[in-house]
N, CA, C and O of each residue as an XYZ file, in Angstrom:
520
protein
N      71.322     56.072     45.135
C      70.225     55.127     44.056
C      70.503     53.792     43.930
O      71.572     53.483     43.403
N      69.929     53.138     44.221
C      70.123     51.669     43.951
C      69.765     51.404     42.349
O      68.887     51.861     41.617
N      71.096     50.237     42.093
C      71.243     50.409     40.490
C      70.374     49.207     40.175
O      70.294     48.177     40.845
N      69.701     49.512     38.993
C      68.469     48.611     38.271
C      69.073     47.387     37.967
O      70.299     47.287     37.918
N      68.183     46.274     37.720
C      69.257     45.052     36.931
C      69.482     45.463     35.219
O      70.478     45.155     34.565
N      68.352     46.190     34.732
C      69.067     46.644     33.671
C      70.175     47.402     33.437
O      70.533     47.411     32.260
N      70.891     48.106     34.281
C      72.047     48.940     34.542
C      73.323     48.185     34.475
O      74.380     48.490     33.923
N      72.918     46.892     35.313
C      73.846     45.980     35.727
C      74.383     45.299     34.358
O      75.554     45.054     34.071
N      73.379     45.090     33.696
C      73.041     44.503     32.421
C      74.183     45.049     31.398
O      75.111     44.541     30.770
N      73.558     46.519     31.580
C      74.007     47.739     30.717
C      75.487     48.027     30.722
O      76.114     48.168     29.673
N      76.022     48.110     31.882
C      77.438     48.064     32.549
C      78.453     46.597     31.939
O      79.648     46.614     31.644
N      77.570     45.515     31.897
C      78.663     44.354     31.039
C      78.186     44.578     29.775
O      79.153     45.042     29.171
N      77.459     44.530     29.191
C      77.115     44.494     27.683
C      78.256     45.623     27.229
O      79.130     45.427     26.385
N      78.031     46.906     28.022
C      79.032     48.027     27.264
C      80.672     47.820     27.253
O      81.530     48.007     26.391
N      80.697     47.418     28.408
C      82.174     46.912     28.459
C      82.588     45.641     27.373
O      83.589     45.664     26.657
N      81.769     44.740     27.415
C      81.780     43.498     26.367
C      81.709     44.501     25.109
O      82.801     44.366     24.557
N      81.174     45.162     24.605
C      81.435     46.036     23.374
C      82.501     46.781     23.004
O      82.980     46.813     21.870
N      82.964     47.522     24.171
C      84.004     48.747     24.144
C      85.287     48.387     24.432
O      86.314     48.946     24.047
N      85.124     46.951     25.473
C      86.676     46.611     25.953
C      86.789     47.287     26.932
O      85.987     48.179     27.207
N      87.764     47.002     27.612
C      88.192     47.615     29.391
C      88.631     48.637     28.971
O      88.127     49.733     29.214
N      89.621     48.459     28.289
C      90.743     50.062     27.827
C      89.527     50.997     27.812
O      89.077     51.610     28.780
N      89.011     51.003     26.382
C      88.002     51.936     26.018
C      87.104     52.569     27.080
O      87.288     53.740     27.411
N      86.213     51.884     27.580
C      85.282     51.789     29.224
C      85.581     52.410     30.111
O      84.857     53.282     30.592
N      87.101     52.004     30.678
C      87.819     52.502     31.473
C      88.074     54.241     30.998
O      87.473     55.119     31.617
N      88.893     54.538     30.004
C      89.171     55.908     29.473
C      88.178     56.780     29.439
O      88.323     57.980     29.670
N      86.950     56.145     29.104
C      85.657     56.861     29.170
C      84.917     57.303     30.360
O      84.379     58.387     30.585
N      85.017     56.047     31.207
C      84.756     57.037     32.703
C      85.612     57.868     33.329
O      85.164     58.520     34.272
N      86.842     58.005     32.993
C      88.013     58.964     33.377
C      87.830     59.934     32.885
O      87.931     60.916     33.621
N      87.592     60.094     31.911
C      87.272     61.606     30.629
C      86.006     61.919     30.648
O      85.443     62.493     31.580
N      85.528     61.576     29.677
C      83.812     61.872     29.295
C      83.070     62.075     30.319
O      82.459     63.121     30.535
N      83.074     60.845     31.192
C      82.121     60.332     32.073
C      81.893     61.084     33.482
O      80.850     61.244     34.117
N      83.534     61.592     33.827
C      84.090     62.510     35.057
C      83.129     63.008     35.703
O      82.766     62.634     36.818
N      82.538     64.082     34.908
C      82.113     65.220     35.394
C      80.491     64.644     35.547
O      79.896     63.734     34.970
N      80.029     65.739     36.733
C      78.605     64.871     37.298
C      77.512     64.991     36.267
O      76.761     64.031     36.097
N      77.349     66.225     35.487
C      76.476     66.318     34.513
C      76.538     64.725     33.460
O      75.662     63.860     33.432
N      77.606     64.732     32.826
C      77.840     63.505     31.812
C      77.810     62.079     32.777
O      77.659     60.972     32.262
N      77.928     62.222     33.820
C      77.908     61.052     34.630
C      76.412     60.372     34.795
O      76.102     59.215     35.075
N      75.379     61.860     34.434
C      74.129     61.333     34.780
C      73.911     60.540     33.297
O      73.614     59.350     33.189
N      74.115     61.427     32.253
C      74.148     60.860     30.794
C      74.308     59.058     30.594
O      73.444     58.246     30.262
N      75.654     58.861     30.917
C      76.403     57.450     31.273
C      75.368     56.562     31.979
O      75.195     55.349     31.856
N      74.822     57.309     32.626
C      74.374     56.128     33.432
C      72.776     55.692     32.980
O      72.320     54.574     33.222
N      72.060     56.699     32.329
C      70.912     56.667     31.802
C      71.341     55.590     30.176
O      70.708     54.719     29.579
N      72.648     56.202     29.964
C      72.661     55.238     28.303
C      73.468     53.874     28.695
O      73.850     53.199     27.738
N      73.758     53.415     29.978
C      74.327     52.233     30.732
C      72.570     51.568     30.710
O      72.370     50.510     30.113
N      71.625     52.157     31.272
C      70.393     51.359     31.787
C      69.532     51.251     29.965
O      69.135     50.282     29.318
N      69.541     52.617     29.700
C      68.467     52.152     28.653
C      68.880     51.727     27.415
O      68.219     50.953     26.722
N      70.465     52.428     26.948
C      70.691     51.666     25.613
C      71.470     50.553     25.772
O      71.522     49.714     24.872
N      72.215     50.401     27.009
C      72.950     49.247     27.062
C      72.451     47.882     27.133
O      72.619     46.888     26.427
N      71.501     48.227     28.648
C      70.813     47.545     29.162
C      69.560     47.320     28.579
O      69.161     46.468     29.373
N      68.784     47.436     27.899
C      67.497     47.516     27.795
C      67.692     47.001     25.782
O      67.575     45.848     25.368
N      67.907     47.881     25.159
C      68.226     47.632     23.778
C      69.210     46.772     23.506
O      68.812     45.678     23.107
N      70.846     46.969     23.629
C      71.486     45.956     23.462
C      71.291     44.196     23.831
O      71.584     43.170     23.219
N      70.530     44.539     25.389
C      70.423     42.865     25.662
C      69.065     42.467     24.895
O      68.621     41.367     25.224
N      68.444     43.068     24.076
C      66.701     42.527     23.714
C      67.422     40.941     23.084
O      68.634     40.743     23.008
N      66.340     39.934     22.680
C      66.520     39.035     22.092
C      66.110     39.518     20.508
O      65.459     40.554     20.370
N      66.407     38.943     19.653
C      66.179     39.067     18.377
C      67.007     39.174     17.518
O      66.739     38.639     16.442
N      68.304     39.892     17.659
C      69.524     40.141     16.898
C      70.725     39.572     17.793
O      70.498     39.071     18.894
N      71.621     39.645     17.424
C      72.942     39.373     17.912
C      73.748     40.561     18.055
O      73.355     41.597     17.518
N      74.910     40.541     18.762
C      75.762     41.884     19.100
C      76.194     42.499     17.906
O      75.873     43.622     17.519
N      77.027     41.601     17.283
C      77.192     41.658     15.655
C      76.716     42.621     14.991
O      77.189     43.717     14.691
N      75.399     41.961     14.707
C      74.399     42.832     13.902
C      73.875     43.933     14.135
O      73.411     44.598     13.209
N      73.834     44.393     15.524
C      73.446     45.614     16.291
C      74.446     46.316     16.150
O      74.334     47.431     15.641
N      75.865     45.747     16.637
C      76.889     47.198     15.958
C      76.765     47.320     14.245
O      76.642     48.509     13.950
N      76.763     46.743     13.458
C      76.744     47.091     12.116
C      75.432     48.153     12.018
O      75.589     49.206     11.400
N      74.213     47.860     12.610
C      73.236     48.953     12.695
C      73.759     49.926     13.317
O      73.388     51.017     12.885
N      74.559     49.963     14.260
C      75.246     51.356     14.752
C      75.799     52.226     14.012
O      75.686     53.451     14.053
N      76.534     51.435     13.181
C      77.840     52.268     11.971
C      76.842     52.489     11.048
O      76.877     53.666     10.690
N      75.767     51.717     10.388
C      75.179     52.336      9.235
C      74.064     53.611      9.739
O      73.750     54.347      8.803
N      73.585     53.878     10.762
C      72.839     54.885     11.361
C      73.628     56.060     11.640
O      73.287     57.207     11.349
N      75.007     55.626     12.384
C      75.837     57.135     12.296
C      75.993     57.562     11.128
O      75.528     58.689     10.958
N      76.629     56.939      9.965
C      76.963     57.355      8.708
C      75.573     57.851      8.235
O      75.820     58.728      7.408
N      74.256     57.716      8.358
C      73.339     58.097      7.471
C      72.747     59.193      8.269
O      72.038     59.949      7.606
N      72.887     59.536      9.831
C      72.677     60.739     10.542
C      73.909     61.847     10.662
O      73.844     62.929     11.246
N      74.960     61.334     10.010
C      76.117     61.924     10.419
C      76.641     62.315     11.992
O      76.902     63.378     12.555
N      76.649     61.329     12.269
C      77.052     61.210     14.107
C      78.554     60.697     13.851
O      78.743     59.483     13.929
N      79.693     61.591     13.533
C      80.777     61.102     13.169
C      81.517     60.845     14.329
O      82.238     59.849     14.265
N      81.526     61.507     15.411
C      82.292     60.908     17.155
C      81.466     59.547     17.405
O      82.081     58.545     17.771
N      80.325     59.518     17.242
C      80.097     58.154     17.866
C      80.559     56.970     16.583
O      81.190     55.981     16.954
N      80.295     57.089     15.435
C      80.941     56.436     14.115
C      82.131     55.950     14.906
O      82.166     54.724     15.010
N      82.785     56.387     15.293
C      84.171     56.020     15.567
C      84.330     54.997     16.358
O      84.963     53.990     16.042
N      83.624     55.226     17.723
C      83.315     54.109     19.008
C      82.247     52.917     18.178
O      82.246     51.728     18.499
N      81.606     53.336     17.370
C      80.713     52.041     16.549
C      81.622     51.259     16.112
O      81.656     50.062     16.397
N      82.648     51.975     15.208
C      83.220     51.284     14.098
C      84.345     50.384     15.258
O      84.567     49.232     14.884
N      84.794     50.652     16.109
C      85.750     49.718     17.233
C      84.691     48.882     17.766
O      85.151     47.766     18.006
N      83.505     48.969     18.035
C      82.676     48.264     18.583
C      82.290     46.956     17.490
O      82.226     45.761     17.777
N      82.068     47.585     16.192
C      81.895     46.878     15.307
C      83.055     45.729     15.019
O      82.946     44.554     14.666
N      84.032     46.426     15.268
C      85.532     45.340     14.846
C      85.475     44.191     16.244
O      85.754     43.008     16.048
N      85.154     44.608     17.394
C      85.327     43.830     18.452
C      84.385     42.606     18.276
O      84.515     41.485     18.767
N      83.453     43.055     17.501
C      82.044     41.833     17.326
C      82.692     41.067     16.009
O      81.836     40.305     15.559
N      83.495     41.031     15.507
C      83.739     40.141     14.335
C      83.688     40.723     12.946
O      84.099     40.136     11.945
N      83.163     41.897     12.966
C      83.190     42.255     11.563
C      84.369     42.716     11.260
O      84.978     43.261     12.180
N      85.157     42.623      9.652
C      86.693     42.606      9.275
C      86.154     43.953      8.657
O      84.997     44.276      8.385
N      87.493     44.732      8.498
C      87.637     45.803      7.804
C      86.700     46.037      6.440
O      85.790     46.808      6.135
N      87.399     44.983      5.809
C      86.266     44.776      4.442
C      85.107     44.700      4.738
O      84.349     45.269      3.953
N      84.642     44.190      5.616
C      83.173     44.034      5.276
C      82.534     45.456      5.801
O      81.428     45.822      5.403
N      83.363     46.273      6.781
C      82.540     47.636      7.298
C      82.854     48.480      6.060
O      81.903     49.163      5.679
N      83.702     48.554      5.525
C      83.901     49.259      4.458
C      83.027     48.735      3.488
O      82.295     49.566      2.951
N      82.920     47.565      3.130
C      81.826     47.324      2.067
C      80.424     48.075      2.305
O      79.851     48.841      1.530
N      79.920     47.537      3.927
C      78.788     48.312      4.360
C      78.532     49.490      3.982
O      77.521     49.951      3.451
N      79.995     50.207      4.434
C      79.700     51.902      4.147
C      79.471     52.331      2.436
O      78.951     53.338      1.955
N      80.183     50.936      1.655
C      80.096     51.549      0.300
C      78.723     51.337     -0.057
O      78.349     52.056     -0.984
N      77.962     50.641      0.363
C      76.854     50.159     -0.180
C      75.678     51.002      0.147
O      74.667     50.985     -0.555
N      75.816     51.837      1.348
C      74.904     52.866      2.005
C      75.087     54.014      1.069
O      74.331     54.984      1.114
N      76.216     53.910      0.102
C      76.032     55.426     -0.797
C      74.999     55.606     -1.696
O      74.347     56.615     -1.968
N      74.931     54.116     -2.248
C      73.617     54.486     -3.148
C      72.114     54.788     -2.278
O      70.986     54.758     -2.772
N      72.360     54.986     -1.309
C      70.940     55.161     -0.306
C      71.027     56.285      0.381
O      69.977     56.734      0.840
N      72.288     57.010      0.619
C      72.301     58.136      1.878
C      72.884     59.280      0.877
O      72.481     60.443      0.894
N      73.996     58.734     -0.088
C      74.956     60.158     -0.743
C      76.137     59.177     -0.374
O      76.229     58.269      0.452
N      76.979     59.694     -1.276
C      78.480     59.551     -1.178
C      79.536     60.591     -0.383
O      80.696     60.353     -0.049
N      78.595     62.077     -0.149
C      79.637     62.577      0.776
C      79.504     62.222      2.278
O      80.321     62.810      2.986
N      78.723     61.457      2.864
C      78.515     60.868      4.157
C      79.387     59.678      3.675
O      80.495     59.523      4.189
N      79.070     59.072      2.989
C      80.053     57.589      3.167
C      81.220     58.044      2.928
O      82.132     57.379      3.420
N      81.561     59.123      2.228
C      83.325     59.440      2.099
C      83.810     59.870      3.580
O      84.932     59.520      3.944
N      82.941     60.660      4.479
C      83.317     61.039      5.584
C      83.657     59.943      6.462
O      84.623     59.987      7.224
N      82.762     58.821      6.345
C      82.856     57.462      7.032
C      83.804     56.979      6.451
O      84.145     56.013      7.134
N      84.597     57.084      5.391
C      85.476     55.863      5.184
C      86.814     56.427      5.508
O      87.909     55.874      5.401
N      86.504     57.734      5.959
C      88.034     58.659      5.779
C      88.051     58.141      7.999
O      89.109     57.828      8.544
N      87.105     58.181      8.547
C      86.803     57.960      9.981
C      87.404     56.063     10.163
O      88.046     55.443     11.011
N      86.882     55.796      9.114
C      87.108     54.353      9.350
C      88.500     53.854      8.836
O      88.855     52.726      9.180
N      89.303     54.597      8.051
C      90.429     54.610      8.015
C      91.584     54.655      9.097
O      92.540     53.913      9.324
N      91.096     55.874      9.700
C      91.374     56.425     10.692
C      91.429     55.193     12.147
O      92.436     54.911     12.796
N      90.153     54.689     12.329
C      90.196     53.961     13.563
C      90.599     52.410     13.295
O      90.959     51.683     14.221
N      90.519     52.026     12.133
C      91.350     50.984     11.858
C      92.811     50.821     11.988
O      93.407     50.087     12.776
N      93.330     51.666     11.040
C      94.783     51.976     11.396
C      95.121     52.363     13.124
O      96.271     52.070     13.451
N      94.393     52.877     14.055
C      94.615     53.098     15.268
C      94.823     51.410     16.096
O      95.748     50.970     16.779
N      93.450     50.761     15.635
C      93.446     49.402     16.290
C      94.410     48.488     15.843
O      94.778     47.701     16.715
N      95.075     48.324     14.424
C      95.853     47.655     14.298
C      97.254     48.294     14.859
O      98.208     47.532     15.015
N      97.353     49.362     15.093
C      98.628     49.940     15.694
C      98.353     49.265     17.350
O      99.365     48.711     17.778
N      97.402     49.244     18.111
C      97.274     48.979     19.610
C      97.700     47.309     19.428
O      98.331     46.739     20.318
N      97.330     46.690     18.325
C      96.935     45.298     18.560
C      98.904     44.574     18.635
O      99.115     43.376     18.825
C-alpha cells in the first residue's frame, strides 16, 4: 500500500519528537509485531501526520498538552514517552514538574504523585544518557 503524505510527514514528526534512538528502538520492539505495526502506521499518519503538524500550536506546546492529558487520564506508559518528547522540545525538568504540580489542584494529588514519580525516573534516565 502506498504511503500517504500524512504518513510521511508523521514519520518525520515522530522521529523529531522521539529522537532516532527511541524511534528505532520502538520499531524493533513494540512495532515489530504485524498487529502493532498496523497501529504504528495508523498513529504515524493520523496522530503525528495530521495532529502534530497542524498549524496553530508549536510542537513544544503540543508536547506539554500530552504530558498534562496523560497525567489527567492516568496513561502512565504514554506519560514516560511524552515527558521525553517534552524535554526534547525544550521544556526543562523544573517547568514540567511545575506544570504537573499545577494540575494537582484540578485533577487530584494522587495522579500528580504518580506522574512525579514517573518524571523523576524519566529525567534521571535522560540525564544518565546525556
